[in-house]
N, C-alpha and C positions, 0 to 999 in steps of 0.2 A: 299039380306041375303040367306043364306047357306041353301039348304031345307034337313030336317032330313031322306029324300029318296035317295036311290041311282039315279044319273040322267043319263039315258040312251041317247045317240044318237038317235034324231028323227026319228021314224018311221023305228026303227031297228027290222025287225022278225027274231024270234031263229033260222032260217036258214042262214042268213045274220050275225048274232053276232057268229054262229057256226062257220062260215068259217074265221071271223075276228080273232077269236081266235085261229084257227090252222095257219094261217095268221102270226100272233105274235109267237106264237111257234116257228114257221118252221124259222124265219126272225132273225138271230143273231145279236146279238148287233155291233153296229160299233168298230173299233178297238180305236176312240177317244170318243168315250160314255164314260159318268161317270155313273154306276149304283148303286153304294150303296156310303155308308160312307167313305169319303178321297179316292175316284177313285176306279180304278179297281183293282191295288194292297194294298188297304188300308192304303198306305204310304202318300197320299196328293199330287200325282206327277201324272202330265196330259200327255196321250200318245200323245197329240198334238203336232203339228211341224206347222211351215209356218207363225207363230205368228207374230204380231207386235215386232219390238225391241224397240219401244220409240212409247209414245203416244203424239199426239198433245196438245197445251193449252187445259182444259176444257175436256181431257180425250178421249177416243173412241168415237167412234158413238154407240146411241142408239139406239139399233134395234128397241124394244116394249117393254113395260110396262105392266104389269097383274094386275089386283086385284081380288079380291074374293076368297083369300085361308084363310082367317080369321086368328087370333092372334099366335103366335108363335116362335120359336127359329129351327126349324126343318129345315138342310140344303133340297137341292133339288137334285134328281136323274135324269139323262138324258139316256134313253136307246130306241133304234128302234124307234127313231119319235117323242115320249114323255117325257113330265118331271114329276116328282112326288114329290110330297112333303105333308106336313101334317100343320092344324091350327085348334086353337079351335072356333067353333062359338058359337051363346049364347045358344046353346043346346047341345052340343056335338063336341069331337074331331073328326077332319075328316082326312081320305085321299082324296088328288084330283091326277088328273093326267089333263094334259096339252100339248095342241099342239105344239112341240120344235119350229116350223117355226112362230107361230103368239102369244103365249102365251095364246090362250082361252083356257078356263077350259072346259074340254071334259066331265067329270064326278066328283062327291063328293060323296063319301061312309061315311056311320058314323062309326067309331072306337071303341069310347066308352064316357067315362064320361068327361067332359070339366074341366078347371082349371087343378090347379098344384097338392098340398098334402092337406092333411085335413084342413090347415087353408084358404087355396086359395089364400094365400100370393103370390104365383109364378105361376100364371097361365100361359099356353103356352106350345106347344108341341115341344119336342127337340129332339124325334128321325129323322134319314133321311131313309127315306124308301129303301128296298134290292129289285132290278128286277131282276129276272132269269125266261127269256124267256114270257111264255104265264103267268107269278104270278109276282105279289108283294107282298113283305112283310112289317111289319111296327107294331110299338110297342109304344101304347099310353102312356102318363104319369103314369095312374093307373095301368098299368099291363097289360093290355087287346092287346092280341099278335093275328093279323088277317093277313090271306092268303087272297086275292084278285083277281078276274082276271083283267089282265092288258086290256083287249080289252074295258069290261064294267063295271067293279069297283064291281061286284058282289062277294058277301064272297062266298070263297071256304070252309075254317073252320076258327073257332078262338078259342083260349084257355087264359086264364087269369093267369099271371105271381105269382100276389098275392093270388088268391083264389085257383087256381087249383096244386098250387107249393110250397103253404105255403111260397113263396116267401118274403126278407127281403132287403131293402138297407140301405146304410150307413148312409143315413142322412133323410132327410124330402123333399126333392125337386122333388119325383118322379121317375120315371123310364127314361132313356134317352139314353139308349143303343140302337144302330141299329144293327139289326139282321145279322147275316152271314152264306150265302149259301153256303155250299161244297159238290158237289156231290149231292148226296141224303139227306142231312141232313141241319137242320138250326140249327144253334148255335146259345143258348142266354143264360144271368145268371140269374134265378129268385133270385138266393142269401138263405142262409137260412142252417137251420140243416141237411133238407133234400138232402141237395149237392147245391152246387155253378153253376156250368154250368151244362147245359142238354143240349141234342141234340135231336131231332125230326125232323121224316119222315117229310118231306116239302110238300109232298104231301096230308098227311091226319093230320100231327100235332099229329100222335104217338109216344109215350116215345121211343125212341131206348137206352139212357142209362143217366144215371146222374151219377155226382161226388161223389159219397159215401163218400170217404177220402179225399173231400175237401168242406167245410161247412160252408166257411166264407160269409158274407153280400155283396151283389153284388156293384158294385162302379158304376159311370157314364160312365165308359170307355167301349171299344166294343172290341169284342175277334179278334185277327187275326190267321192266321193260317201259318207254318214254317214247314221246313224240318230241323232237328237238331241231328246229331249224325245219321243221314239216317234213324230217325223215324218223320213220318209225325205228328203234333202234332199243339194242339189250345193254344196259348200265352193269357194269361189275365190278370188283376191286378184286385184285390178285396181287401176289406177290411175284418179286423179279428175282432179285440176288441177294445172297448172303454179303452182309455187310463186316461180317467179323462173328468172334466164337462166343460163346455163351449165350443163355436166354434173352436176356437183355440187351444184344447186338443189335446197331442199327440195319434195318434193310431197306433197299428201294420196293416202294409198291406203287403198281402202277392201277388206275381209274382208268375205262376203257368204255367208249360206246361202238357199239358193233351194229352192223346194218343188217336188219331181219331177213332180209331176203336171200342174201350170199355169204354172209359172216364176215365181210369188209370190215375191219377196221374204220370207223370214220375219224375219230380221236383219241388219242392218249394221253395222260397227264401223268406224271411222277411224282411220289409223296415219301416223305422219311416214315419209316415204320419200324415194329419191331415185334419179335416173336409170333403173333398170332393177330392176325386181320379178321374179326370175327361181325360185327356190325352190318346190316344193310345198308348200303347206300340210299338219300332222300333224294327224290328228284323232283323241283318244285320250276316249271318253266323249263328256262334255260340255263338255271343253278341244279349241283352236282354238289351233294353234300355229303361226306365221307369222315367216320371218327374209329380211332381204335384205343385200344390200352398199353400197357408197359411205357407210359409214357410218350407215347406218339400223338396223341392229341387229334386235332380235329384240322378239315380244311375245306372248305367251298371254291369250286370252281366255274366260272361263268365259261356257258360252251355258245362258240358264235357259230353262224353260217355263212358264206357269201360266196354265191359262183360257182356252187357244189361243192367246197370245200371245208374243213370244220376245224377250227383253234380252238384250245383249251387255255383259260387265263386263270391263274390263280386269284381270288378277289383276297384271302386271309389262311392264315395257320397259325393256329393257336391253341393252347392247351385248355382253353376253358372248358371244352367237353373232352377228356379221355375217357373214353366208355368201352371196357374191355367186353363185354358181352351181354350187357342187360338192354341193349337198345335204347335209340332215342326215337321221339315222336314230334311230328310238328305240330303245333296248335295255334294257328292265326299266324301272329310274327315270328313267334318263338318254338325254338326246340326244346324239349325237356326229355332229362336222363340224368343217370348217375355218373359226377363226374369222380374218377378214381381219388380220392386222398383230400376230393373237394367236398361231396356229400352233394345231395339233389340238386340240381343247377336247372336255370332258365338263360336259354341263350338266342340272341337275338339274331334269326336267321341267314340275313342278309348283311349284316355288319359284324358277327362274331363276339358281338362284347356280350357280359353276362347282365340280365336284366334282374335275376334272382337268384339267390343261392340260400338253401336253408341248412340249418345247423346240422353237424352230423347226428346230435343227440336223437333228430327226427326220426331217421329212422335210415339204417345203413344199405349198403350197395345192394342192389336188386335190380329186376327188368319192369316194364312199363309197357300197359296197354291203356287207348281211350276209348271210350263208349257215353256217346250222349252227353257230350259236354262234360263227362266225369273223365278222371285220372285214375287207374287202379297200377299201384304199386306193391311189387312182392319181396320182399327181404330174402338174399339167396342162402344166409344162414340161419341157426338158431332155431327158433319158433317157426321162421320161414312166413312172420308176421305179414298180412295183406291190412294196406292202408288207400283208403278213398280220398282223393280231392276232388274240389269243385276246378275244373280243367278252366273257366271261365276268367278265372283269378290268376295273376302271376305272382305267384308265392304260396307259402303253406297254409291253405285256407281247408284243413282236414275236415270229412264228412262221417269219419267212422274207420275201425279198425280192428280187425279179430286175428287168433292165433290158429290155425288150421288143426286139427287132430291129428294122429298117427303118422307125426313126422319121423323120418327116417334119419341116420347119421349123414346123408348128404349133402350137398347143399341143394338147395330147390331151383336149378338153374332153367326150366320150361317157364316159359312167359305165360301170364295169366291169357286165357282165351273168353271172350264174350259173346254168345251167339245164342238165340232164341231166346231169350230173357233168362239165360244161366251164365255162373261164371264157372271156369274149369280151372282146376288147380292139381296139377301134375306132381308126384313125389313119389318117383321111382315106381314100385308095384302097387301105389293108389293112385286113383282116382277120385277126385271129388268134385261134385256137379252142387252148385247152390244157388237158390233164385233169388234172383235181384230185379225182377220184374214189379213194378208197381202192382198193388193188387186192386 
């Protein structure tokens, strides 16, 4: 059972804890760590090299299996020898730290209320923790934002997006965003009339700025940082207005770029959306790509800057990639992801045209991650099958597949994570670590 209190390493004196914190702060994350949602650059591409180019029958070797992380759909972050994730216990939602080598749970810290939204129909945490040196940041589904020490799990500060910022979500499934750490700031989106995005001091939780000129409700997507037109900015997609009644009623979604220094909205573009906006935006140069499910499809916007003014022009809008929540990765000239109702799709990033579409029988709906020129696909339903593809091929060039053990009766929504030679697969209370590095 999960304890309602933080569990520290046994017999850890205050002096030893202080030394551990200093060492954690002084130890930089490895180049092949995965310290946040969608990896080092938030593009779902690992910096790992030297990985297996094909899997044996039955898949790669299982290094270890961990339990005790509770129920939920949170992904994992890997940094400085530790793994961080979230899960619901019987009494609360928790932030957990595990040993990277063994999978042993090192500490568990209470974040906030358990369950999903008011009806408690969708329980389970969704945020992937963000690691920054000696601190880790995470967000509970009720809006509890916490900063904790990586060494001990001790809470440094906490805020509540719903209560402290009058935050508003676009639908009823609770906060799912993964906070972004950029320099001395933490970025996240409470949503609501007081401002969609907020920048907090990462050390204290104090407000630095909030987007007074952008007041949409928050989506389930996460912020990315980019430099466009020579200006560093935060790019995010949010929900603005309800277009009607029912889960498939159209809504107006806004994609925007926010100046990092003061929260000024540099540009904003509208698109038609529905129900829930989840996938993270993809930025390449001055091109911003977004996609969402429920029939919304995808959009590419060109962002131009002249005389200090920014404009957003829609390049294309189609349904070649209608991605619900498994994510999309950009590999070379193409985007790869699952198109709802259409199967796994390779789409030209600049034109929006379909380069290749796999038969639905190859693999159903799921998530995707890339590493060392390979694509890792994970089926969300039934067996939770994991497939390895050659990423250099525009098409289905399969190099192995397997069905993970101990499958729950829930969808396997957490995306695959590759860090330091291992593939991590989260399924509710179970976390599996596979050796995928060449011997």
